[in-house]
N, C-alpha and C positions, 0 to 999 in steps of 0.2 A: 287715829281711829281707822280700822279696816273698813274698806268700802263694801266688801262682801265677806260673809262668814257662812260656812257650811254647817248646818245643824240638822238634827232630826234623826229618825231611826236608821236611814240608809248610812249616814255618816257614822253613827254608833256601831253598826254592824261592820262597816269597813275598818274602823279602828280596832274592833275586837278581833277580826280576822287577822289583821296585821300583828296584833299582840300574840295571837295563837301560833302564827307561822314560825318555823325554825329559820335559822340563818340561810338566806338564799331561796327560801320557799315562797311561792306566790299562791295564796289561797283566794278563791273566788266564791261569791255567793251565786244563787241561781240565775239572777237576771244577767249578770256579767258573763257567766258560763254559757248561757244560751246565745248571747251576742257574739262570743268569741269561739264557740265550739268548732266551727269549720276552719279556723285559722291557726289553732294551737291544739296540741295533744293534751286532753284534759283527763285527769284521773279522778273518778268519783271517790270522795272520802267518807260520804255518809252524813247523817245529821250530827251537828255539833251544838252543844249547849254553850251559849256565850253569856257572860256577865251582863246584866241589865237588859237582856233580850228575852221576852216572854217565852217564845217557842224555839225549839232547836232549829238551826239553819242548815239547809242542805249545802254542802261544801264540796268544791272541786279544787284540785291542785293543777296549775298550769305547768306542764313539763316541756322542756326545750325539745325541739325537733332537731335531732343530730344532723340531719341532712342540710338544714338551712342555718344552723347556729354559726356565728362568726368564729373564725379560728385565729 
């Protein structure tokens, strides 16, 4: 038996964003984008309707910073 299990709306949104992303793409919801905004280049993608989520979710894509990306 698992000691901890993540459930609830945040987990559902995260799973839906992961399922919506294309290969290599990182999509973020508003709370994560706000926390990471100064550390990554974020591209606003607009509101996205996700399965089993009542309201559209504001989505950002995390883009690599070419100056700091590993080579």
